[in-house]
C-alpha positions in Angstrom: -241.3 101.8 -7.2 -238.1 101.7 -5.1 -237.3 98.2 -6.5 -237.7 99.6 -10.0 -235.3 102.5 -9.3 -232.8 100.1 -7.7 -232.9 97.8 -10.8 -232.5 100.8 -13.1 -229.5 101.9 -11.0 -228.0 98.4 -11.2 -228.4 98.3 -15.0 -226.9 101.7 -15.4 -224.0 100.8 -13.2 -223.3 97.7 -15.2 -223.4 99.6 -18.5 -221.0 102.3 -17.2 -218.7 99.9 -15.4 -218.4 97.0 -17.9 -218.5 99.1 -21.1 -216.7 102.3 -20.3 -214.4 101.3 -17.4 -213.6 97.7 -18.3 -213.9 97.2 -22.1 -213.2 100.7 -23.5 -209.8 101.1 -21.8 -208.8 97.8 -23.3 -208.7 99.6 -26.7 -205.8 102.0 -26.0 -204.2 99.2 -23.9 -204.3 96.9 -26.9 -202.6 99.7 -29.0 -199.9 99.8 -26.4 -199.5 96.0 -26.4 -199.4 96.1 -30.2 -196.5 98.5 -30.2 -194.6 96.8 -27.4 -195.1 93.3 -28.8 -194.2 94.3 -32.3 -191.0 96.0 -31.0 -190.1 92.8 -29.2 -190.6 90.7 -32.3 -188.6 93.1 -34.4 -185.9 93.6 -31.8 -186.8 97.3 -31.1 -187.4 99.2 -28.0 -191.0 100.4 -28.6 -192.7 103.3 -26.8 -190.7 104.2 -23.6 -190.5 108.0 -23.5 -193.9 109.5 -23.1 -194.6 110.1 -19.4 -194.8 112.8 -16.7 -192.2 115.6 -17.2 -191.1 115.9 -13.6 -187.9 117.7 -14.7 -190.1 120.8 -15.4 -191.0 120.8 -11.7 -187.4 120.7 -10.6 -186.7 117.0 -10.4 -183.7 115.4 -12.0 -185.5 112.8 -14.1 -188.8 112.5 -15.9 -191.1 109.6 -15.0 -191.6 107.6 -18.2 -194.0 105.0 -16.9 -192.7 102.4 -19.5 -194.5 104.3 -22.3 -197.9 103.6 -20.8 -198.9 107.2 -21.4 -198.3 106.8 -25.2 -202.0 105.8 -25.9 -203.1 109.0 -24.1 -200.7 111.0 -26.3 -202.0 109.3 -29.4 -205.6 110.2 -28.4 -204.7 113.8 -27.6 -202.9 114.1 -31.0 -205.9 112.7 -32.9 -208.3 114.9 -31.0 -206.4 118.1 -31.7 -205.7 117.4 -35.4 -207.7 119.3 -38.0 -211.0 117.6 -38.8 -210.7 117.9 -42.6 -213.7 117.0 -44.8 -212.9 116.9 -48.5 -215.3 118.8 -50.8 -216.0 115.9 -53.1 -217.4 113.5 -50.4 -221.1 112.7 -49.7 -221.0 114.4 -46.3 -224.0 112.8 -44.5 -222.8 109.2 -45.1 -219.1 110.3 -44.7 -219.8 111.5 -41.1 -222.1 108.5 -40.3 -219.7 105.8 -41.4 -217.2 106.0 -38.4 -220.0 105.8 -35.9 -221.4 102.7 -37.6 -218.0 101.1 -37.3 -217.4 101.5 -33.5 -221.0 101.5 -32.1 -221.9 97.9 -33.0 -218.6 96.6 -31.5 -219.5 98.3 -28.2 -223.1 97.2 -28.2 -222.1 93.5 -28.3 -220.5 93.9 -24.9 -223.9 93.7 -23.2 -224.3 89.9 -23.7 -220.8 88.9 -22.6 -220.7 87.4 -19.0 -217.7 88.9 -17.2 -217.9 86.8 -14.1 -220.1 84.7 -11.8 -222.9 86.5 -9.8 -221.9 88.7 -6.9 -224.2 89.5 -3.9 -224.7 93.1 -2.8 -227.0 94.0 0.1 -228.7 90.6 -0.3 -229.3 91.0 -4.1 -227.5 88.6 -6.4 -226.4 90.3 -9.6 -224.9 88.7 -12.6 -221.8 90.4 -14.1 -223.5 90.7 -17.5 -225.5 93.7 -18.8 -228.2 91.7 -20.7 -228.5 88.0 -19.9 -230.6 87.1 -23.0 -231.2 83.6 -24.3 -229.8 84.3 -27.7 -226.4 85.6 -26.9 -224.4 84.4 -30.0 -227.1 85.3 -32.4 -227.3 88.8 -30.9 -223.5 89.2 -31.3 -223.6 88.0 -34.9 -226.6 90.2 -35.8 -225.1 93.4 -34.3 -221.4 92.9 -35.2 -222.3 92.3 -38.8 -223.6 95.9 -39.0 -220.0 97.0 -38.8 -219.5 96.3 -42.5 -222.1 99.0 -43.3 -219.8 101.6 -41.7 -216.8 100.4 -43.7 -218.8 100.1 -47.0 -220.3 103.6 -46.5 -216.9 105.0 -45.7 -215.6 103.6 -49.0 -218.6 104.7 -51.1 -219.1 108.1 -49.5 -215.4 109.1 -49.9 -216.1 109.3 -53.7 -212.6 108.0 -54.3 -211.3 105.0 -56.1 -209.2 103.3 -53.5 -211.6 103.7 -50.5 -214.4 102.3 -52.7 -212.4 99.2 -53.5 -211.6 98.8 -49.8 -215.4 99.0 -49.0 -216.3 96.4 -51.7 -213.5 94.1 -50.4 -214.8 94.3 -46.9 -218.4 93.4 -48.0 -217.2 90.4 -49.9 -215.0 89.3 -47.0 -217.8 89.7 -44.5 -220.2 87.5 -46.6 -217.5 84.9 -47.1 -216.6 84.5 -43.4 -219.9 85.2 -41.8 -221.3 81.9 -43.1 -218.4 79.8 -41.8 -218.5 81.8 -38.5 -222.1 80.9 -37.9 -221.7 77.3 -39.0 -218.7 76.8 -36.9 -220.5 77.4 -33.6 -223.4 75.1 -34.3 -221.6 72.1 -32.9 -220.9 74.1 -29.7 -224.5 75.0 -29.3 -225.6 71.4 -30.0 -223.2 70.3 -27.3 -224.4 72.8 -24.6 -228.1 72.8 -25.8 -228.4 76.4 -24.9 -227.9 79.9 -26.4 -227.5 81.7 -23.1 -223.8 82.6 -22.8 -224.0 82.7 -18.9 -225.4 79.1 -18.8 -222.7 78.0 -21.4 -219.9 79.4 -19.1 -221.5 77.9 -16.0 -221.7 74.5 -17.7 -218.0 74.7 -18.5 -217.2 75.7 -14.9 -219.0 72.6 -13.7 -218.0 70.1 -16.4 -214.7 71.3 -17.8 -214.0 73.8 -20.6 -214.9 72.8 -24.1 -211.3 72.4 -25.1 -210.1 71.3 -21.7 -212.7 68.8 -20.3 -210.7 67.4 -17.4 -213.0 67.9 -14.4 -216.6 67.4 -13.5 -218.6 68.5 -10.5 -215.4 69.7 -8.8 -213.4 66.5 -9.4 -210.4 66.3 -11.7 -210.3 63.3 -14.0 -210.4 62.0 -17.5 -213.6 62.7 -19.5 -216.0 60.1 -20.6 -215.8 58.6 -24.1 -218.5 60.9 -25.7 -216.8 64.1 -24.2 -213.4 62.9 -25.4 -214.7 62.2 -28.9 -216.5 65.6 -29.1 -213.1 67.3 -28.5 -212.4 66.6 -32.3 -215.3 68.7 -33.7 -214.8 71.2 -30.8 -211.2 71.8 -31.9 -212.2 72.1 -35.6 -214.9 74.6 -34.6 -212.4 76.6 -32.5 -210.0 76.7 -35.4 -212.6 77.9 -38.0 -214.2 80.3 -35.6 -210.9 81.9 -34.5 -209.7 82.4 -38.1 -213.1 83.7 -39.1 -212.9 86.3 -36.3 -209.6 87.4 -37.7 -211.3 87.9 -41.1 -214.4 89.6 -39.6 -212.2 92.1 -37.7 -210.1 92.9 -40.8 -206.9 92.0 -38.9 -203.8 90.6 -40.4 -203.4 88.4 -42.4 -206.9 89.4 -43.6 -206.7 93.2 -43.7 -207.4 93.4 -47.4 -210.0 96.3 -47.1 -207.2 98.6 -45.8 -204.2 97.0 -47.6 -201.7 99.9 -47.7 -199.6 98.3 -50.5 -202.6 98.3 -52.9 -205.2 100.8 -51.6 -203.1 103.6 -49.9 -205.1 103.3 -46.7 -208.2 101.5 -47.9 -211.7 102.6 -46.9 -210.5 105.3 -44.4 -208.0 107.0 -46.8 -210.0 110.2 -46.9 -210.5 110.4 -43.1 -208.5 112.3 -40.5 -208.6 113.4 -36.9 -211.3 111.8 -34.7 -213.2 110.2 -37.6 -210.0 108.2 -38.4 -209.6 107.4 -34.6 -213.2 106.0 -34.5 -212.3 103.5 -37.3 -209.1 102.6 -35.3 -211.1 102.2 -32.1 -213.8 100.1 -33.9 -211.1 97.7 -35.2 -209.6 97.2 -31.7 -213.0 97.0 -30.0 -214.1 94.3 -32.4 -210.8 92.4 -31.7 -211.6 92.7 -27.9 -215.2 91.4 -28.3 -214.1 88.7 -30.8 -211.5 87.5 -28.2 -214.2 87.6 -25.5 -216.6 85.5 -27.5 -213.9 82.9 -28.3 -212.9 82.6 -24.6 -216.6 82.4 -23.6 -217.5 79.6 -26.0 -214.3 77.5 -26.0 -212.1 78.4 -23.0 -214.5 78.6 -20.1 -215.1 82.3 -20.0 -214.7 83.6 -16.5 -214.1 80.0 -15.2 -210.8 79.4 -13.3 -211.3 75.7 -13.9 -210.0 72.6 -12.2 -212.9 72.4 -9.8 -212.1 75.7 -8.1 -215.0 77.8 -9.3 -217.6 76.6 -6.8 -215.2 77.4 -4.0 -214.4 80.8 -5.4 -218.1 81.6 -5.8 -218.7 81.0 -2.1 -216.1 83.5 -0.9 -217.6 86.4 1.0 -217.1 89.1 3.5 -220.3 89.4 5.5 -223.2 89.6 3.0 -220.8 90.6 0.1 -220.0 87.6 -2.1 -216.9 88.8 -4.1 -216.1 85.6 -5.9 -217.5 87.1 -9.1 -214.7 89.8 -9.0 -212.1 87.1 -8.9 -213.7 85.4 -11.9 -213.8 88.7 -13.7 -210.1 89.0 -13.1 -209.6 85.5 -14.6 -211.8 86.5 -17.6 -209.7 89.7 -18.2 -206.5 87.7 -17.9 -207.6 85.3 -20.6 -208.8 88.2 -22.7 -205.4 90.0 -22.6 -203.7 86.7 -23.4 -205.8 86.3 -26.5 -205.3 89.9 -27.5 -201.6 89.2 -27.4 -202.2 86.2 -29.7 -204.0 88.5 -32.1 -201.0 90.8 -32.1 -198.6 87.9 -32.5 -200.4 86.7 -35.6 -200.4 90.2 -37.1 -196.7 90.6 -36.9 -195.7 87.0 -37.9 -198.1 85.9 -40.7 -197.9 87.6 -44.1 -201.0 89.0 -45.8 -203.1 86.7 -47.9 -203.8 87.4 -51.6 -207.4 88.3 -52.2 -208.0 85.1 -54.2 -206.5 83.1 -51.3 -208.8 84.9 -48.9 -211.9 84.0 -50.9 -210.8 80.4 -51.5 -210.2 79.9 -47.8 -213.6 81.2 -46.9 -215.7 79.5 -49.6 -213.8 76.4 -50.6 -212.2 75.3 -47.3 -213.9 76.8 -44.2 -217.5 76.6 -45.5 -217.3 72.9 -46.4 -215.2 72.0 -43.3 -217.7 73.8 -41.0 -220.7 72.0 -42.6 -219.0 68.6 -42.3 -218.1 69.4 -38.7 -221.8 70.0 -37.9 -222.7 66.5 -39.0 -219.7 65.0 -37.2 -220.7 66.7 -34.0 -224.4 65.7 -34.4 -223.3 62.0 -34.9 -221.1 62.1 -31.7 -223.9 63.7 -29.6 -226.6 61.4 -30.8 -224.4 58.2 -30.6 -225.5 57.1 -27.1 -229.2 56.9 -28.2 -228.4 55.2 -31.6 -227.7 51.5 -32.4 -224.3 50.4 -33.5 -225.4 49.7 -37.2 -226.9 53.2 -37.5 -223.7 54.8 -36.0 -221.6 52.8 -38.5 -223.8 53.8 -41.4 -223.6 57.5 -40.4 -219.9 57.4 -40.1 -219.5 55.8 -43.5 -221.9 58.2 -45.1 -220.0 61.2 -43.5 -216.7 59.8 -44.7 -218.1 59.4 -48.3 -219.6 62.9 -48.3 -216.3 64.4 -47.0 -214.3 62.6 -49.6 -216.7 63.7 -52.4 -216.5 67.4 -51.2 -212.7 67.3 -51.1 -212.6 65.6 -54.6 -215.0 68.3 -56.1 -212.9 71.1 -54.6 -209.7 69.6 -56.0 -211.1 69.0 -59.5 -212.7 72.5 -59.7 -209.4 74.2 -58.7 -207.7 76.0 -61.6 -204.6 74.2 -62.6 -201.5 76.3 -63.5 -200.9 76.4 -67.2 -197.4 75.6 -68.4 -195.4 78.5 -69.8 -194.7 78.4 -73.5 -191.4 79.4 -75.0 
């Protein structure tokens, strides 16, 4: 019984710490980074005034804190705004939609490994809430529920523009969910495991998937098979990253909330904290998407270069704190990738809807499918004879050429203008 209580306490501590203390504060922090980064790109100042009004207490100057209190001011403003519900909406679904948008994004946190195990009072605990053996499948299954919130928001608003935004989001999710799933099949074939903790540990021991330059603590060039696999790994990384942009409705794929065409899109009829939940859901999905990219392709919590084994052994008495250093490394990578998301938003123009669909169905779907066969051929090459490898390579080249030719022929050609 005491062991059960201890385990329940550990699980509860993980949920509270990793979800509400680590991940959830990244949402307002991402908003702050968004404003600051966009201001730098556009040669503006950005938020720099909101702070502690020390002048009211007799001091000469206020403490502005570089605008870091701006997200708190935004949250307070949204919390105090009138929660207006239009009379024409379908109220039950109208109220349910914001929750369906933000909750799945937060649930997917439970399978992301934040660091290597730490030892407390002789108990080794992994810095992951649920260390299940189907991590990527769980993330895809739960995160895909977000589209129900967006679709319900558009439909329940009983208004034209939100409804179009909801339909767009559904079509976009279907288009990119397929390529998203196909793109990580080469990664799972390479690691031979669906457990995200084991995938990160493999990268810590043998080099990151996109940076395989050490093995068993020794830095050096990878073997031929690992070097060859870098090609399908990079293709998978490219397709997966762009698909995550589309899945999270971020620029340049924010067609469901395109303000130039749909006023505000699916959340046009929302205000106050209901609108804030949509906002929070978008940024939470961006954080989790970035975490998944880092975990699969960039080593997760691994510092790399053969240092992870040494860091894991650091301890003070019986407290092994190396996992906390790894957690700091993971969060550093996560913030860097969030900045990359923000950079893309403010530099790449929005796609047209037909371009969005063509990219998902005509380019990414076929490229991800071909990449699966390419990765399988490279992985199986050591156990195959040379003639079989050559035949497989020729067949793969022929199929690739045929798919490219069919896509080219089926493309609508622009018609000449008549006088």
